[in-house]
Legacy VTK file of the C-alpha trace (Angstrom):
# vtk DataFile Version 3.0
C-alpha trace
ASCII
DATASET POLYDATA
POINTS 735 float
129.761 130.874 70.611
131.538 127.076 71.090
128.946 126.564 73.035
126.327 127.840 70.662
127.943 125.736 68.362
128.249 122.684 70.342
124.222 122.753 71.431
123.795 123.237 67.298
125.756 120.193 66.658
123.645 118.271 68.934
120.094 119.435 68.304
120.862 118.544 64.228
122.024 115.061 65.018
118.988 115.246 67.746
117.142 115.637 64.232
113.451 115.695 64.626
113.238 114.250 67.885
115.236 116.808 68.783
113.078 119.959 68.060
110.241 117.759 69.507
111.425 118.328 73.201
112.858 121.669 72.547
110.428 123.598 70.792
107.060 121.736 70.576
104.799 125.216 70.316
106.898 126.341 67.313
107.198 123.151 65.428
104.719 120.760 66.493
101.589 122.059 68.123
100.375 124.788 65.364
101.629 122.667 62.933
100.510 119.225 64.239
100.463 117.282 61.249
103.833 118.609 59.550
107.047 116.721 59.452
110.299 118.599 58.711
112.888 117.151 56.739
116.172 116.255 57.513
117.477 118.641 54.663
115.903 121.938 56.052
117.117 121.382 59.617
120.330 124.007 58.977
117.811 126.373 57.530
114.968 125.699 60.099
118.404 126.276 63.028
119.485 129.924 61.568
115.920 131.278 61.808
115.394 129.673 65.357
118.999 131.068 66.641
118.177 134.601 64.728
114.672 134.815 66.915
115.856 133.798 70.248
117.597 135.340 72.527
121.320 134.990 73.377
121.778 131.890 75.885
122.383 133.438 79.796
122.919 129.568 80.978
122.457 126.341 81.024
119.491 124.834 79.639
116.209 123.345 81.092
116.568 120.862 83.707
115.946 117.278 81.931
116.869 118.445 78.091
120.052 117.573 77.450
119.572 114.522 78.553
116.625 113.368 77.063
117.913 114.710 73.915
121.046 112.353 74.057
119.048 109.335 75.052
116.254 110.026 72.050
117.286 108.318 68.848
115.758 110.287 65.398
113.097 107.177 64.314
112.692 106.401 60.844
108.957 106.984 61.465
109.308 110.327 62.794
105.215 111.096 62.213
104.290 108.047 64.572
106.926 109.893 67.386
105.399 113.257 66.640
101.432 112.401 67.418
102.262 109.852 70.307
104.287 112.769 71.804
101.305 114.802 71.265
99.133 112.602 72.907
101.283 112.103 76.141
101.069 115.909 76.103
97.368 115.911 75.537
97.312 113.203 79.034
99.535 115.303 80.894
97.272 118.347 80.171
94.204 116.241 81.372
95.256 114.319 84.240
98.901 116.592 85.821
98.242 120.214 84.852
94.792 120.016 86.498
96.074 118.252 89.441
94.971 120.831 92.405
97.628 119.258 94.398
100.550 121.742 95.329
102.966 119.087 96.035
102.622 116.885 92.943
104.684 113.973 92.614
105.274 112.019 89.183
106.625 108.752 89.344
107.823 106.716 85.618
107.510 102.996 86.138
108.718 100.884 82.842
109.264 97.811 83.502
111.706 94.903 81.338
110.366 94.777 78.006
107.678 97.479 78.568
108.496 99.210 75.396
105.557 99.469 72.807
106.423 97.690 70.203
105.146 99.886 67.269
107.867 102.670 68.873
111.341 102.545 67.580
112.211 105.600 69.907
112.341 105.653 74.235
108.825 105.733 75.373
109.992 106.474 78.600
111.715 109.784 77.645
108.824 110.572 75.688
106.875 110.430 78.639
109.045 112.377 81.138
108.878 115.255 78.473
105.149 115.130 78.000
104.525 114.616 81.836
107.166 117.606 82.727
104.242 119.230 84.237
107.073 121.986 85.483
110.900 122.423 86.269
110.068 122.221 90.197
107.662 119.038 89.639
109.532 116.477 91.082
109.690 113.347 88.912
111.413 109.865 89.987
111.860 107.007 87.697
111.635 103.269 88.376
113.061 101.244 85.946
113.550 96.890 85.978
112.311 93.773 86.464
109.113 93.583 88.618
111.436 92.530 92.362
113.466 95.769 91.623
110.585 98.031 90.370
108.570 96.914 93.974
111.908 97.998 96.299
112.097 101.390 94.769
108.314 101.906 94.799
108.250 101.239 98.554
111.026 103.768 98.984
109.337 106.312 96.996
106.134 105.827 99.324
108.024 107.540 101.934
108.009 110.884 99.945
104.371 110.451 99.520
101.752 112.152 101.480
99.637 110.079 103.634
96.894 108.872 100.965
98.552 109.893 97.688
96.324 111.721 96.518
98.765 114.234 95.156
100.962 111.508 93.056
100.008 110.203 89.255
101.998 106.876 88.470
102.621 106.469 84.702
103.078 102.801 84.439
104.451 101.552 80.975
102.979 98.007 80.548
103.881 95.450 77.618
100.378 94.131 78.069
97.761 92.963 80.312
98.655 89.277 80.507
99.638 88.658 84.342
98.846 91.968 85.820
97.567 90.192 88.805
97.448 89.258 91.596
100.936 89.484 93.657
102.515 91.357 90.829
104.139 94.892 90.579
100.820 96.519 89.396
99.238 95.064 92.981
102.156 96.106 94.602
101.817 99.909 93.300
98.376 99.868 94.164
98.759 98.997 97.337
101.708 101.052 97.880
99.618 104.224 96.139
96.296 103.515 96.956
94.691 106.904 95.975
97.745 107.892 92.784
96.556 108.725 89.705
97.449 105.526 87.799
98.147 105.626 83.923
98.464 102.623 82.733
100.290 102.989 79.199
99.531 99.814 76.772
101.299 99.156 73.732
98.659 97.650 71.400
97.910 99.218 68.105
94.383 98.503 68.183
92.940 96.437 71.329
91.007 93.834 70.432
87.908 92.192 72.300
90.055 90.438 74.416
92.494 93.161 75.465
89.478 95.153 76.458
88.243 92.075 78.365
91.388 91.750 80.265
91.597 95.864 80.981
88.086 95.060 82.330
89.250 91.939 84.440
92.332 94.208 85.842
90.455 97.199 86.504
87.970 95.373 88.556
90.207 93.219 90.333
92.133 96.133 91.797
89.027 97.493 92.773
88.031 94.469 94.732
90.940 93.483 95.909
92.839 97.028 96.828
90.008 99.448 96.366
91.706 101.015 93.557
89.612 103.436 92.506
92.109 105.890 90.244
93.313 103.647 87.746
93.358 104.126 83.871
94.334 102.156 80.673
95.023 104.096 77.762
95.758 102.929 74.055
97.669 105.298 71.854
96.545 104.203 68.907
98.253 106.253 66.553
95.847 105.619 63.799
93.041 106.756 65.434
93.817 108.774 68.554
93.418 107.886 72.337
91.780 105.455 73.757
91.370 105.264 77.504
89.437 102.488 79.419
87.882 103.543 82.842
85.963 101.398 85.414
83.308 102.673 87.585
82.484 100.791 90.494
79.392 102.271 91.777
77.719 101.824 88.584
74.850 99.297 89.462
74.388 96.431 89.473
78.089 95.562 89.647
80.273 98.372 88.183
80.560 99.181 84.971
83.613 99.200 82.386
83.727 101.748 79.249
86.053 103.059 76.819
86.426 107.064 75.619
87.681 108.380 72.147
89.755 111.176 74.258
90.575 112.924 77.655
87.971 115.690 77.753
85.465 114.007 79.699
84.579 113.676 83.415
86.111 110.501 85.132
85.810 108.442 87.900
89.493 109.289 88.232
88.666 113.175 88.950
89.676 114.428 92.593
86.317 116.176 92.179
84.378 113.588 92.536
86.027 112.440 95.753
84.658 115.457 97.770
81.745 115.681 99.501
79.464 115.630 96.299
80.963 112.115 96.339
77.678 109.780 94.913
78.002 106.046 95.492
74.672 105.423 93.869
73.283 103.228 96.513
75.949 100.944 96.305
76.698 98.678 99.551
79.236 100.083 101.810
80.634 97.553 104.719
80.955 99.019 107.991
82.336 97.298 110.694
81.363 97.909 114.114
81.381 97.262 117.830
79.223 97.903 121.199
80.508 101.045 122.885
79.732 104.723 123.907
77.463 106.513 121.624
77.071 103.045 119.854
74.392 101.841 122.267
72.117 98.577 121.655
68.100 99.554 121.760
66.978 96.801 123.230
69.038 97.757 126.318
66.504 100.759 126.701
64.193 98.215 128.085
62.252 101.032 130.366
61.391 103.476 127.081
60.197 100.926 124.768
58.474 103.906 122.846
61.378 105.936 122.166
62.417 104.277 118.976
60.346 103.527 115.517
60.275 100.070 115.492
61.485 100.878 111.847
62.772 103.813 110.731
61.388 105.608 107.901
63.181 104.577 104.651
65.393 101.692 105.840
64.953 98.446 104.101
65.063 95.000 105.328
68.459 94.012 104.872
70.494 92.481 107.440
73.166 95.638 107.590
70.149 98.224 108.016
68.559 96.077 110.550
71.882 96.001 112.844
72.331 99.876 111.706
68.567 100.206 113.170
68.868 98.301 116.091
71.620 100.605 117.441
71.697 104.052 118.707
74.047 107.138 119.387
76.121 109.905 117.849
78.470 107.140 116.244
75.355 105.735 114.511
73.954 108.749 113.864
76.912 109.984 111.840
77.111 106.807 109.739
73.437 106.926 109.101
74.045 111.019 108.039
77.281 110.109 105.487
74.779 107.369 103.748
72.189 109.630 103.613
74.215 112.292 102.294
76.749 109.777 100.207
74.418 107.906 98.678
75.233 104.602 99.723
74.069 101.326 101.333
75.485 101.094 104.639
75.930 97.033 105.830
77.104 96.864 108.979
78.381 94.205 110.873
78.335 94.220 114.657
80.748 93.292 117.012
80.469 92.968 120.901
83.423 95.047 122.492
85.673 93.811 120.240
87.627 96.905 118.838
90.518 94.534 117.975
94.575 94.644 119.110
97.440 93.283 117.291
98.261 89.763 118.081
101.612 88.252 118.794
101.476 86.748 115.085
101.266 90.378 113.785
97.817 89.918 112.956
95.006 92.119 114.231
91.756 91.219 115.531
88.524 92.938 115.624
87.301 95.637 113.864
90.494 96.534 113.424
91.376 93.602 112.028
88.491 93.992 109.233
89.921 97.851 108.696
93.545 96.055 108.135
92.463 93.631 105.827
90.375 96.362 103.727
87.092 94.412 104.727
85.510 97.189 105.723
85.723 100.694 104.043
85.225 102.685 107.852
84.686 101.897 111.029
81.414 102.714 112.783
82.467 103.429 115.983
84.991 106.309 116.972
88.791 105.397 117.877
91.306 106.643 120.273
93.772 108.380 118.342
96.711 106.538 119.236
99.345 103.906 117.037
97.994 101.043 116.541
100.977 99.686 114.946
100.489 99.208 111.306
100.475 102.066 108.559
97.611 100.530 106.755
95.308 102.556 108.807
94.407 106.403 108.821
92.914 108.567 111.130
89.792 110.967 110.016
89.596 114.304 111.878
88.924 114.380 115.420
86.023 114.046 116.605
85.393 114.504 120.459
87.651 113.230 123.527
87.270 110.903 126.503
88.842 109.618 129.287
89.721 105.941 129.720
88.642 105.599 133.440
88.949 102.773 136.006
85.932 100.700 137.653
85.643 98.836 140.566
83.360 97.014 142.965
80.958 99.478 144.487
81.234 99.129 148.337
77.725 99.299 149.145
75.301 101.281 150.655
75.005 102.373 154.418
73.244 100.836 156.674
69.938 102.594 157.969
70.544 102.254 161.364
73.732 104.079 160.502
72.278 106.645 158.764
71.712 108.544 161.803
75.365 109.257 161.813
75.114 111.394 158.329
73.700 114.072 159.828
76.582 115.278 160.748
80.389 115.165 159.511
82.424 113.844 161.908
84.159 117.082 162.740
80.702 118.308 163.627
79.941 115.377 165.540
83.499 116.017 167.543
82.703 119.771 167.664
79.189 119.343 169.282
80.243 116.839 171.860
83.124 118.775 173.008
81.226 121.640 173.672
78.155 119.491 175.667
81.272 118.175 177.804
83.180 121.728 178.205
80.380 123.575 179.001
78.880 121.413 181.750
82.567 121.148 183.060
82.309 125.045 183.375
78.726 124.879 184.390
79.700 122.820 187.461
83.291 124.435 188.373
81.379 127.861 188.464
78.373 126.171 190.377
80.874 124.461 192.811
82.465 128.237 193.740
79.630 129.718 194.125
78.791 126.591 196.873
81.993 127.430 198.346
81.964 131.153 198.619
78.429 131.633 199.030
78.500 131.166 202.950
81.587 133.826 203.584
79.490 136.416 201.413
76.039 135.839 203.576
78.161 135.982 207.133
80.918 137.818 206.481
83.433 134.935 207.674
85.503 132.038 206.226
83.458 129.648 208.497
82.021 126.725 206.210
81.928 124.334 209.350
77.946 123.926 209.055
78.211 122.911 205.552
77.681 119.451 204.820
80.179 117.159 203.450
78.207 114.838 201.182
75.899 117.910 199.804
78.629 118.714 197.155
78.647 114.652 196.021
74.913 114.852 195.891
74.777 118.116 193.968
77.146 117.399 191.210
75.483 114.641 189.062
72.028 116.951 188.787
74.200 120.190 188.479
75.072 118.069 185.260
71.844 116.587 184.037
70.679 120.018 184.297
73.352 121.453 181.755
73.091 118.448 179.895
69.389 118.654 179.510
69.404 122.215 178.512
72.443 121.901 176.125
69.897 118.968 174.373
66.813 120.568 175.113
65.951 117.521 176.970
63.480 117.982 179.949
64.731 119.058 183.397
63.200 120.023 186.852
63.820 123.425 188.071
66.715 125.502 189.145
67.062 125.356 193.129
69.108 128.097 194.657
69.880 129.561 190.762
71.075 133.164 190.553
71.245 135.379 187.628
74.527 134.605 186.328
73.905 130.651 186.357
70.090 132.039 184.312
72.157 133.334 181.559
74.553 130.227 181.403
71.305 128.049 180.922
69.379 130.473 178.626
72.187 130.818 176.316
72.557 126.644 176.244
69.389 126.200 175.623
69.545 128.604 172.350
72.069 126.691 171.437
70.737 123.098 171.856
67.678 124.219 170.018
69.954 125.587 167.064
71.701 122.087 166.743
68.474 120.042 167.557
66.853 121.926 164.425
69.726 121.514 162.432
69.750 117.568 163.300
66.240 116.977 162.555
66.156 118.724 158.992
69.251 117.007 157.921
67.574 113.645 159.595
64.889 114.068 156.625
67.780 114.552 153.982
69.659 111.477 155.200
66.568 109.220 155.388
65.020 109.504 151.670
68.724 110.130 149.812
70.441 107.030 149.686
74.016 106.616 150.707
77.178 104.697 150.015
79.909 103.638 151.709
83.058 104.808 151.093
84.575 103.420 147.744
87.948 103.908 146.128
87.951 107.376 143.846
92.057 108.486 143.255
94.785 106.149 142.187
96.480 105.986 145.157
93.776 104.643 147.110
93.456 101.755 144.043
97.401 100.990 144.452
96.562 100.806 148.214
94.024 98.313 147.662
96.177 95.814 145.644
93.821 95.279 143.450
94.698 93.966 139.896
93.742 95.743 136.871
92.235 93.759 134.237
92.297 94.792 130.113
91.241 93.579 127.269
94.188 94.227 124.751
97.790 94.040 125.245
98.639 98.085 123.675
96.158 99.171 126.929
99.342 97.825 129.136
101.899 100.668 127.870
99.088 103.686 126.956
97.493 103.869 130.101
99.757 104.684 132.627
102.623 105.538 130.526
106.794 104.532 131.091
106.311 105.001 134.947
108.548 103.278 137.092
107.891 100.972 140.095
108.078 102.972 143.056
105.634 105.538 142.218
101.471 105.103 141.811
101.574 105.153 138.172
104.010 102.250 138.028
103.038 99.964 140.814
99.096 99.984 139.315
101.005 99.228 135.533
102.693 95.968 137.233
99.465 94.859 138.383
97.854 95.053 134.948
96.720 91.496 133.654
94.779 90.472 130.596
91.864 89.366 130.384
92.147 85.687 128.727
88.291 84.550 129.190
86.717 85.446 126.348
83.412 84.049 127.323
82.736 86.396 129.822
83.990 90.498 130.267
86.169 92.361 132.455
82.526 93.471 134.656
82.189 89.827 136.045
85.747 89.623 137.756
84.953 93.392 139.488
81.785 92.498 140.735
83.141 89.320 142.587
85.768 92.230 144.219
88.734 90.260 142.526
90.055 93.005 140.216
88.961 96.262 138.624
89.036 97.001 135.008
89.092 99.926 132.738
85.969 101.400 130.671
85.229 104.783 128.724
83.810 107.700 130.473
80.757 107.895 128.489
80.021 104.369 128.844
79.881 103.861 132.328
76.429 104.324 132.680
75.590 101.645 130.347
77.216 99.194 131.912
75.923 100.711 135.830
72.471 100.087 134.785
73.251 96.356 133.276
74.481 95.816 136.560
71.855 97.277 138.795
71.172 95.439 142.139
67.892 94.256 143.013
66.947 96.913 145.066
68.307 99.562 142.604
71.855 100.240 144.168
74.408 100.312 142.011
76.994 97.231 141.923
79.579 99.159 140.169
81.838 102.007 141.055
83.677 104.402 138.546
86.847 106.375 139.973
86.765 109.881 140.003
90.365 110.275 139.006
90.838 108.717 135.328
94.785 107.647 134.485
94.330 109.168 130.584
92.157 111.092 128.200
92.740 110.615 124.578
91.032 112.078 121.588
88.600 109.903 119.346
88.451 109.982 115.864
87.031 107.537 112.799
89.530 105.172 111.266
89.737 104.202 107.881
91.647 101.500 105.682
94.630 103.857 104.388
93.508 104.794 100.535
89.388 104.313 101.636
88.037 106.140 98.756
85.313 107.632 101.375
88.344 109.014 103.182
88.303 112.428 101.924
84.393 112.551 101.191
84.141 111.201 104.874
85.682 113.453 106.468
84.714 116.605 104.778
81.322 115.331 105.886
82.457 114.804 109.392
83.966 118.322 109.584
80.899 119.685 108.501
78.469 117.722 111.482
81.526 119.022 113.780
80.983 122.873 112.833
76.884 122.628 112.725
77.050 120.820 116.369
75.308 117.699 115.095
77.962 115.669 117.085
77.245 117.751 120.029
73.201 117.476 120.166
73.418 113.435 119.013
75.854 112.851 122.388
73.367 114.663 124.120
69.964 113.022 123.121
71.787 109.564 123.772
73.148 110.550 126.671
69.728 111.599 128.137
68.160 108.479 127.070
70.547 106.566 128.371
69.999 108.233 131.817
66.346 108.322 131.983
66.307 104.275 131.371
68.587 103.810 134.532
66.264 106.959 136.498
63.364 105.024 135.893
64.845 101.156 136.448
66.115 102.738 139.588
63.091 103.620 140.580
61.405 100.435 139.616
63.888 98.486 141.198
63.696 100.511 144.806
60.016 100.867 144.597
59.838 96.760 144.645
62.023 96.876 147.316
59.757 99.218 148.953
62.015 102.412 148.954
60.682 104.548 146.339
62.987 107.458 145.734
60.874 111.272 146.082
58.193 109.981 147.874
57.443 110.307 152.175
59.764 108.215 153.886
58.278 105.182 156.410
60.443 104.843 158.962
61.035 101.163 159.936
62.500 99.460 162.797
66.232 99.239 160.657
65.963 103.350 160.534
65.490 103.919 164.442
67.114 100.542 165.493
70.293 102.500 166.909
67.990 104.258 169.636
66.378 101.090 170.668
70.265 99.461 170.664
71.285 102.576 173.321
68.326 101.718 174.851
68.935 97.845 175.275
72.485 98.637 176.412
71.102 101.242 179.101
68.746 98.592 180.130
71.464 95.910 179.959
74.341 98.511 181.912
71.169 98.946 184.395
70.861 95.551 185.161
74.465 94.444 185.712
74.968 97.789 188.015
71.565 96.602 190.045
73.030 92.770 190.827
76.208 94.464 191.509
74.216 96.768 194.133
72.627 93.593 195.308
75.555 91.718 195.652
77.062 94.478 197.397
73.836 94.806 200.328
73.932 90.968 200.460
77.506 91.108 201.830
77.150 93.504 203.702
74.060 91.968 205.481
76.075 89.036 206.036
78.651 90.748 207.425
76.427 92.787 209.811
74.466 89.121 211.033
78.172 87.757 211.918
78.912 90.493 213.886
76.523 90.153 215.876
LINES 1 736
735 0 1 2 3 4 5 6 7 8 9 10 11 12 13 14 15 16 17 18 19 20 21 22 23 24 25 26 27 28 29 30 31 32 33 34 35 36 37 38 39 40 41 42 43 44 45 46 47 48 49 50 51 52 53 54 55 56 57 58 59 60 61 62 63 64 65 66 67 68 69 70 71 72 73 74 75 76 77 78 79 80 81 82 83 84 85 86 87 88 89 90 91 92 93 94 95 96 97 98 99 100 101 102 103 104 105 106 107 108 109 110 111 112 113 114 115 116 117 118 119 120 121 122 123 124 125 126 127 128 129 130 131 132 133 134 135 136 137 138 139 140 141 142 143 144 145 146 147 148 149 150 151 152 153 154 155 156 157 158 159 160 161 162 163 164 165 166 167 168 169 170 171 172 173 174 175 176 177 178 179 180 181 182 183 184 185 186 187 188 189 190 191 192 193 194 195 196 197 198 199 200 201 202 203 204 205 206 207 208 209 210 211 212 213 214 215 216 217 218 219 220 221 222 223 224 225 226 227 228 229 230 231 232 233 234 235 236 237 238 239 240 241 242 243 244 245 246 247 248 249 250 251 252 253 254 255 256 257 258 259 260 261 262 263 264 265 266 267 268 269 270 271 272 273 274 275 276 277 278 279 280 281 282 283 284 285 286 287 288 289 290 291 292 293 294 295 296 297 298 299 300 301 302 303 304 305 306 307 308 309 310 311 312 313 314 315 316 317 318 319 320 321 322 323 324 325 326 327 328 329 330 331 332 333 334 335 336 337 338 339 340 341 342 343 344 345 346 347 348 349 350 351 352 353 354 355 356 357 358 359 360 361 362 363 364 365 366 367 368 369 370 371 372 373 374 375 376 377 378 379 380 381 382 383 384 385 386 387 388 389 390 391 392 393 394 395 396 397 398 399 400 401 402 403 404 405 406 407 408 409 410 411 412 413 414 415 416 417 418 419 420 421 422 423 424 425 426 427 428 429 430 431 432 433 434 435 436 437 438 439 440 441 442 443 444 445 446 447 448 449 450 451 452 453 454 455 456 457 458 459 460 461 462 463 464 465 466 467 468 469 470 471 472 473 474 475 476 477 478 479 480 481 482 483 484 485 486 487 488 489 490 491 492 493 494 495 496 497 498 499 500 501 502 503 504 505 506 507 508 509 510 511 512 513 514 515 516 517 518 519 520 521 522 523 524 525 526 527 528 529 530 531 532 533 534 535 536 537 538 539 540 541 542 543 544 545 546 547 548 549 550 551 552 553 554 555 556 557 558 559 560 561 562 563 564 565 566 567 568 569 570 571 572 573 574 575 576 577 578 579 580 581 582 583 584 585 586 587 588 589 590 591 592 593 594 595 596 597 598 599 600 601 602 603 604 605 606 607 608 609 610 611 612 613 614 615 616 617 618 619 620 621 622 623 624 625 626 627 628 629 630 631 632 633 634 635 636 637 638 639 640 641 642 643 644 645 646 647 648 649 650 651 652 653 654 655 656 657 658 659 660 661 662 663 664 665 666 667 668 669 670 671 672 673 674 675 676 677 678 679 680 681 682 683 684 685 686 687 688 689 690 691 692 693 694 695 696 697 698 699 700 701 702 703 704 705 706 707 708 709 710 711 712 713 714 715 716 717 718 719 720 721 722 723 724 725 726 727 728 729 730 731 732 733 734
């Protein structure tokens, strides 16, 4: 009972203001224009206490505190009407939010109390926008600098793109709102939060409406802040809401509404898949990369692409987009069709950007951080780019970052004959010839030794000539080697049954090996074969080549945090940054001085660009790639296109459009490369897929062997002549 009396005394002391906070549904929602005199307050209190259940605990959160800070106004009717309008705004912009984790932030700057309202406007706003007892509500008060610091701290509590944040800003007026004020800081910190600018003017004049138009347009142009409204209470005539639609042609439109129950450009429904930009010009930055190829590089298929796509305009952005093809380009074109915007593409050649030592960003990354672009045309590696001003969309596909080096070159034609068999098979074949020849020779010698004893029944071998085995030795070796290699040989004299069997199976083996050799020789001559290339990271480490990169961030990313001593650690120490901006990394790689990094999907295009004159590749991609990445589109933090474009991207993935676009682009690039290789090979006289005409360089090895044999024969002949001459001189001297 004492608690009840204390509550009653405080409630009576609060007067009408206390009723408006505790029982708005009883006193004011059913009787919006009624005012309860102060003399009837005890009677009203008694009636309400009789109808209410006894108190069971503490009062609702935020109730007693706000009553103590809410003085009774002499103009109670104005306070009631303002409260009702704030409640109507809360119903429209807070209760209808589809977010589950809603955060409400109240900002009242110094001098931000409306002059016509004697009560505490911040307390009224907190009470009206209390969507639920579990809704987080944060209050920021003070001058601009203190408010900016507090808002920066609160930003960590919000979600990544601040969709589920409602900012209620109580501004004294619209003077000096931009640039560099807390309003601009708030728009950058909470780019997609709903910003309700509560203004204190009784009736906005033309100057204030013009200032509101300028303010909202400036917020859009500098910070891409679309969800911002100016609200005048206007107690005599009701609410007046000012909104700015930047997509209304030709250059945006500012308009006012006499109530909140209208569709506004700040509604979250306008940011979904049905977003309509009404042919607005949207800036898109991109660079030359995989899945964003240049059509002029497809020089072997001139009729693959039309000269001008149907429905495209003559604008420079459309012309640049029509000059490219690939999955990334098709996705941007499809987004433009579905969201109904005109893409203005700015294309940079191989400049995705990175953070410099002074904190600025280069390339497309710099344009996104500076909010000069709405989204990137290309997908980016899903990694840390050392800034919170960017956000990734849904993951699109995966790719690897591979090392490419100078190609080892093609194997000379005269060495192709050795490619018929593997080195192991060559060793086995010649070892078989040697072993079989030795076995045949040993068997023949044993037969020659024991044949007389078998024939005459004695061990007398005195009649056998001592020179006969030496004369038969060479002939026997020639016979079996000729049989194994299917070479023509003389008849076998005095051969026995086991010798004939030995030679017969040797001939079968030789025929099999010779047939396999001849069949493999055709494939070797018709299939270009390169020399041994670097294919593993261990081989790259052993080669001692440096690795050139174009961005400092890749030095940390590619090989991780491995220490020197391991393969990855040694390679990390040899990473160098490309300093010559007027030439690509491929020029250094072609000279054999360094290695480079490239996306796996982009190597076919690069290798086609640097083909040799005979159609042979000059660049080689290693099979072992050091790093794999997931790729996604990159947006400026708080981009109005983020939610709609991301929904469409997921829709493309779900229906297999990205896979289709990737296959088509990869097929075009590979077909162009195959046609170019065929043309170059035809010009060099080695057309692929056609009958190969054997030239001297193909059969140079047999001639080299024959020449070496002739040279050896000449040397032997000269040595024999010298020996005969020496013998003749010696005999003459003896005589």
